[in-house]
N, C-alpha and C positions, 0 to 999 in steps of 0.2 A: 600454469596455464589449466585452471579448473572449468574456463567458460566452454570449453569445446566438448565438457562431457554431458550428456544425456542422462536421465535416469533410466532403466530399462526396465518396460514396462511387463509384466508378469503374463503371461500367455494363459489361460485358464482351458484346461482341457478336461474332457471327460469321454466315457465311453458311450459310441455314437452307433445307431445301426445305421449298416451302408447296403449297398447292392454291390457284389464284386461278379465281373465278368468269369461265366466259366470257360471260355477258350482260354487256352496254355499260351497261344501266341500274343494274347491281350492282357495289359495291365489294368485295364476300364474298371473303375467302380464309380459310385455316387452315393452321395447322404441319402437317407429315407426319406427326408424332408424337402428333397429338393425333386423326385421323381416327378413324372407325370401322374397325378392322381385317379386318371381313367381308367389305368389299367393295375391289375395286382402285381403281377410281377412284370418289370421293364424289361427291356432288350438292351444290349449295349451301344450306347449313341455311337461308340467308335467302329465296332464290328459285326454289331447288328447279330449278336450271339445271345443266346439266354443267360441270365442272372440269377444268382444266387444269394439270400439274404445272412448278413455277416454283421461282426463288430469291429470297431475300430478305436483307439484313443484319438482324437483329431480337438482341434481349438474350436471352441464354442461359437458356432456362427448361427444366427437368427434368420431364419427366411419368413420376413413379414408377409409376403406378396402372397404367401398359401393362406393367410387369415383375410386377407381381402375380397371381396364379392363385387362384381361388376355387376 
């Protein structure tokens, strides 16, 4: 009975710039292309601590709303 099997899609990953919370009690992080472009260094949305830039290997996600102007 092979009708229930689905082909597994390959997840494309790449090294991505992220912002990581500096607080030891918080595991918050966000992708660089999803941060608010108004500030150069964002604050953590979970604990409001400062964040530092780092990299992680993540699945590729495009933020198309960043390119659109209203």
